[in-house]
C-alpha positions as CSV (number, residue, x, y, z in Angstrom):
1,M,-17.5,17.4,25.5
2,S,-18.4,18.3,21.9
3,H,-15.0,19.7,21.0
4,R,-13.5,16.3,22.0
5,L,-15.7,14.5,19.4
6,A,-14.8,11.9,16.8
7,L,-16.8,11.7,13.6
8,L,-17.0,8.2,12.0
9,F,-18.2,7.5,8.5
10,P,-19.5,4.2,7.2
11,G,-18.3,2.2,4.2
12,Q,-19.8,0.0,1.5
13,G,-22.6,-2.3,2.8
14,A,-24.3,0.5,4.7
15,Q,-26.5,1.4,1.8
16,T,-30.3,1.0,2.0
17,V,-33.0,2.1,-0.4
18,G,-34.6,5.3,1.1
19,M,-31.5,6.6,2.8
20,G,-31.3,10.3,2.9
21,E,-34.8,10.9,1.8
22,T,-36.3,12.0,5.1
23,L,-33.3,14.2,5.7
24,T,-33.9,16.0,2.5
25,Q,-37.6,16.4,3.2
26,Q,-37.0,18.0,6.6
27,F,-33.7,19.9,6.0
28,A,-32.9,22.2,3.1
29,V,-29.1,21.7,3.7
30,A,-29.5,18.0,3.0
31,A,-31.5,18.6,-0.1
32,E,-28.8,20.9,-1.4
33,V,-26.2,18.2,-0.9
34,F,-28.1,15.7,-3.1
35,S,-28.6,18.4,-5.7
36,E,-24.9,19.0,-5.8
37,A,-24.3,15.2,-6.0
38,D,-26.7,14.9,-9.0
39,E,-24.9,17.7,-10.7
40,A,-21.4,16.5,-10.0
41,L,-22.1,13.0,-11.3
42,Q,-24.5,14.0,-14.1
43,F,-27.1,11.5,-13.1
44,K,-29.9,11.3,-10.5
45,L,-27.9,9.7,-7.6
46,S,-30.6,11.2,-5.3
47,A,-33.4,9.1,-7.0
48,L,-31.2,5.9,-6.7
49,C,-30.7,6.6,-2.9
50,F,-34.4,7.4,-2.2
51,A,-36.1,4.9,-4.5
52,G,-33.6,2.3,-5.7
53,P,-33.9,-0.2,-7.3
54,E,-31.8,-2.0,-4.6
55,D,-29.8,-4.1,-7.2
56,D,-28.6,-0.9,-8.8
57,L,-27.9,0.8,-5.5
58,R,-25.8,-2.2,-4.4
59,L,-23.5,-2.0,-7.5
60,T,-20.1,-0.8,-6.2
61,A,-19.9,2.2,-8.6
62,N,-23.2,3.4,-7.3
63,A,-23.1,2.4,-3.6
64,Q,-19.9,4.3,-3.0
65,P,-21.0,7.8,-4.1
66,A,-24.5,7.1,-2.7
67,I,-23.2,6.4,0.9
68,L,-20.8,9.4,0.6
69,A,-23.6,11.7,-0.4
70,T,-25.9,10.5,2.3
71,S,-23.2,10.8,4.9
72,I,-22.3,14.4,3.9
73,A,-26.0,15.3,3.8
74,A,-26.3,14.0,7.4
75,L,-23.1,15.9,8.4
76,R,-24.5,19.2,7.0
77,V,-27.7,18.7,9.0
78,L,-25.7,18.2,12.2
79,E,-23.5,21.2,11.5
80,H,-26.7,23.3,11.0
81,E,-28.7,21.9,13.9
82,T,-26.1,21.3,16.6
83,D,-22.9,22.8,18.1
84,L,-20.8,20.2,16.4
85,R,-17.1,20.7,17.2
86,P,-15.2,17.6,16.2
87,G,-11.5,17.0,16.9
88,C,-10.9,14.0,14.6
89,V,-12.4,12.0,11.8
90,A,-12.2,8.4,10.5
91,G,-14.0,6.4,7.9
92,H,-14.2,2.7,7.1
93,S,-12.8,2.1,3.6
94,L,-15.0,4.3,1.4
95,G,-15.8,6.3,4.5
96,E,-12.3,7.7,4.6
97,Y,-13.2,9.8,1.5
98,T,-16.2,11.1,3.4
99,A,-13.9,11.9,6.4
100,L,-11.6,13.8,4.1
101,V,-14.5,15.9,2.8
102,A,-15.5,16.5,6.5
103,A,-11.9,17.6,7.2
104,G,-11.9,20.0,4.2
105,A,-9.2,18.1,2.4
106,L,-11.3,17.1,-0.6
107,S,-14.2,19.0,-2.2
108,F,-17.5,17.1,-2.1
109,A,-17.8,17.0,-5.9
110,D,-14.2,15.7,-6.4
111,A,-14.8,13.0,-3.7
112,L,-18.0,11.9,-5.4
113,R,-16.4,11.6,-8.8
114,T,-13.4,9.8,-7.4
115,V,-15.3,7.2,-5.4
116,R,-17.6,6.5,-8.4
117,E,-14.5,5.7,-10.4
118,R,-13.0,3.8,-7.5
119,G,-16.1,1.7,-7.3
120,R,-16.0,1.0,-11.0
121,L,-12.3,0.1,-10.9
122,M,-12.8,-2.2,-7.9
123,Q,-15.8,-3.9,-9.5
124,E,-13.9,-4.5,-12.7
125,A,-10.6,-5.6,-11.1
126,V,-11.7,-9.2,-10.5
127,P,-14.2,-11.1,-12.7
128,A,-17.5,-12.0,-11.0
129,G,-17.2,-15.2,-9.0
130,V,-13.4,-15.3,-8.9
131,G,-13.0,-13.5,-5.6
132,S,-15.0,-13.4,-2.3
133,M,-14.9,-12.2,1.3
134,A,-15.9,-13.9,4.6
135,A,-16.4,-12.7,8.1
136,L,-14.7,-14.7,10.9
137,M,-15.9,-14.1,14.4
138,G,-14.2,-15.1,17.7
139,L,-10.6,-15.4,16.5
140,S,-7.7,-13.0,17.1
141,P,-6.2,-11.2,14.1
142,Q,-3.1,-13.4,14.6
143,A,-5.2,-16.5,14.5
144,V,-7.0,-15.3,11.4
145,A,-3.6,-14.7,9.7
146,E,-2.7,-18.3,10.5
147,V,-6.0,-19.5,9.1
148,C,-5.3,-17.6,5.9
149,Q,-1.8,-19.2,5.5
150,E,-3.3,-22.7,5.9
151,A,-6.2,-22.0,3.5
152,A,-4.3,-20.3,0.7
153,Q,-2.9,-23.5,-0.9
154,G,-1.2,-21.5,-3.7
155,Q,-4.1,-19.0,-3.9
156,L,-4.6,-15.7,-2.2
157,V,-6.6,-15.1,1.0
158,S,-5.7,-12.5,3.6
159,P,-7.2,-10.3,6.4
160,A,-9.1,-7.4,4.8
161,N,-10.9,-5.6,7.6
162,I,-9.6,-5.9,11.2
163,N,-12.9,-4.6,12.6
164,G,-12.4,-5.3,16.3
165,G,-14.4,-7.2,18.9
166,A,-12.8,-10.4,17.4
167,Q,-14.3,-9.8,14.0
168,V,-12.0,-10.1,11.0
169,V,-13.1,-10.1,7.4
170,V,-10.8,-12.0,4.9
171,A,-10.7,-11.5,1.2
172,G,-9.1,-13.3,-1.8
173,H,-9.8,-16.1,-4.3
174,A,-13.3,-17.5,-3.7
175,E,-12.0,-21.1,-3.2
176,A,-9.4,-20.0,-0.7
177,V,-11.9,-17.9,1.2
178,R,-14.3,-20.9,1.4
179,R,-11.4,-23.0,2.7
180,A,-10.6,-20.3,5.3
181,V,-14.2,-20.5,6.5
182,E,-13.8,-24.2,7.1
183,V,-10.4,-23.9,8.7
184,A,-11.6,-21.1,11.0
185,K,-14.4,-23.4,12.3
186,T,-11.9,-26.1,13.2
187,R,-9.8,-23.4,15.0
188,G,-12.7,-22.4,17.2
189,A,-14.3,-19.5,15.4
190,K,-17.7,-18.7,16.9
191,R,-19.0,-17.9,13.4
192,A,-17.5,-17.9,9.9
193,L,-19.6,-17.1,6.9
194,E,-19.0,-16.0,3.3
195,L,-20.3,-12.4,2.6
196,A,-22.6,-11.4,-0.2
197,V,-20.1,-8.9,-1.8
198,S,-19.4,-8.1,-5.4
199,A,-15.6,-8.2,-5.2
200,P,-12.7,-9.2,-2.8
201,F,-11.9,-5.7,-1.4
202,H,-8.7,-4.8,0.5
203,C,-6.5,-7.6,-0.8
204,D,-3.8,-8.0,-3.5
205,L,-6.4,-9.1,-6.1
206,M,-7.4,-5.4,-6.1
207,A,-4.0,-4.3,-7.6
208,P,-5.5,-3.5,-11.0
209,A,-8.0,-1.1,-9.3
210,A,-5.1,0.5,-7.3
211,D,-3.2,1.2,-10.6
212,G,-6.3,2.8,-12.1
213,L,-7.0,4.8,-8.9
214,R,-3.5,6.2,-8.9
215,Q,-4.4,8.0,-12.2
216,V,-7.8,9.2,-10.9
217,L,-6.1,10.6,-7.7
218,A,-3.3,12.3,-9.6
219,P,-5.1,15.5,-10.6
220,L,-7.1,15.8,-7.3
221,A,-6.6,19.0,-5.3
222,V,-5.9,18.2,-1.6
223,Q,-6.4,21.1,0.8
224,P,-5.0,21.3,4.4
225,L,-6.9,19.2,6.8
226,S,-8.9,21.1,9.4
227,L,-9.3,18.0,11.6
228,V,-7.1,15.1,12.5
229,L,-7.6,12.1,10.3
230,I,-7.1,8.5,11.4
231,P,-6.4,6.6,8.1
232,N,-7.2,2.9,7.5
233,V,-3.8,1.9,6.2
234,T,-1.6,3.0,9.1
235,A,-4.1,3.8,11.9
236,Q,-1.7,6.6,12.7
237,P,-3.4,10.1,13.1
238,H,-2.2,12.8,10.8
239,Q,-3.1,16.2,9.3
240,D,-0.6,16.1,6.4
241,P,-2.2,16.8,3.0
242,D,0.8,15.1,1.3
243,Q,-0.1,11.8,2.9
244,V,-3.7,11.8,1.6
245,K,-3.2,10.4,-1.9
246,P,-0.6,7.8,-1.1
247,L,-2.8,6.4,1.7
248,L,-5.9,6.4,-0.5
249,F,-3.9,4.5,-3.1
250,Q,-2.6,1.9,-0.6
251,Q,-6.0,1.5,1.0
252,V,-7.3,-0.4,-2.1
253,T,-5.1,-3.4,-1.4
254,A,-4.3,-3.0,2.3
255,P,-6.4,-4.2,5.2
256,V,-8.6,-1.7,7.0
257,R,-7.1,-1.4,10.5
258,W,-10.3,-0.3,12.2
259,E,-9.7,-1.7,15.7
260,E,-6.4,0.1,15.9
261,S,-8.0,3.2,14.5
262,M,-10.6,3.3,17.3
263,H,-7.9,2.7,19.9
264,Q,-6.5,6.1,18.8
265,L,-9.6,8.0,20.0
266,R,-8.7,8.2,23.6
267,P,-5.0,9.3,23.0
268,L,-6.4,12.0,20.7
269,G,-8.6,13.3,23.6
270,C,-11.9,12.2,21.9
271,Q,-14.4,11.4,24.6
272,A,-17.4,10.7,22.4
273,A,-18.1,9.6,18.8
274,V,-20.9,10.1,16.3
275,E,-21.4,7.8,13.4
276,I,-22.7,9.9,10.5
277,G,-24.5,8.3,7.5
278,P,-26.6,5.2,6.8
279,G,-26.6,2.3,9.3
280,R,-25.1,1.8,12.7
281,V,-22.3,-0.7,11.9
282,L,-19.5,1.5,13.2
283,S,-21.3,2.3,16.5
284,G,-21.7,-1.4,17.1
285,L,-18.0,-2.0,16.4
286,L,-16.9,0.8,18.7
287,K,-19.1,-0.6,21.5
288,R,-17.2,-3.9,21.2
289,I,-13.8,-2.2,20.9
290,D,-14.2,0.4,23.7
291,S,-17.7,0.3,25.3
292,D,-16.9,3.2,27.7
293,I,-16.8,5.8,24.8
294,P,-20.3,7.3,24.5
295,R,-21.5,7.1,21.0
296,A,-24.5,8.0,18.8
297,S,-25.5,7.4,15.2
298,F,-27.1,10.0,12.9
299,G,-28.6,9.1,9.5
300,E,-32.3,10.0,10.0
301,P,-34.0,13.1,11.5
302,G,-35.3,10.9,14.4
303,H,-31.7,10.4,15.5
304,L,-31.1,14.1,16.2
305,G,-32.1,14.0,19.9
306,A,-29.5,11.3,20.7
307,V,-26.7,13.3,19.1
308,Q,-27.9,16.5,20.9
309,G,-27.9,14.5,24.2
310,L,-24.3,13.3,23.5
311,L,-23.1,16.9,22.8
312,A,-24.8,18.4,25.8
């Protein structure tokens, strides 16, 4: 089964203080990854991951490289300890950069520097308090689009993450997002709540960040992809290095089409999935989207047995 495996990489919000530390204590390959990260960024990213403080780790410019580094450390452990033969990769937002490293398209050091700058650009694109995001549960993507139209009232609010299992996250102007929460409740949403995020990701308010990111991406070397990538913007699998930069650029303002991305696993022949990195958010989403696909998460040494069982 292992050669029919999908690797999934988490996005921002998965960070927790202490992530990656036990991996580095038990596996030299993980420790090497964090050393590389510290060198590439010229600061102790490892110390921030292992010891915090949490407020600093949560900052977008720190959280993005921190999650990427932890995810790649976990990937290197799996490559070293198991017979890992993936067929495709996907990552949620920031996680797409991790997926591109896993597929050999981007170097680890380049990806780290790029997402640190991406995080800074996204943080600075919208002044604090101007934008927000909210999770709406129990409504279809179409119903959420209608909620956004009603709530906009001349401002911006739009679907940002179509996560699956009737969970859609919206983003935009803070007032419009709050109106969307109220409208969603009247439309029968099971839950609707504003999220504690630092910026309204994946909507048109991020246009200044996209412009900045275009310049950051321009000099990046993109190598041929050794694995099929399912990108957020189109949810259409590809292995074309020429598509990588345009899709990463569009991703900043476009919604993450995660539900559609996960529906590509079966047509690609992927019969199992491993979420690699901190947290278990993507495993939970996959369970809601297609509960028949066996899945495991790997972010700690104690998770190794579950992955080995999946690959057996």
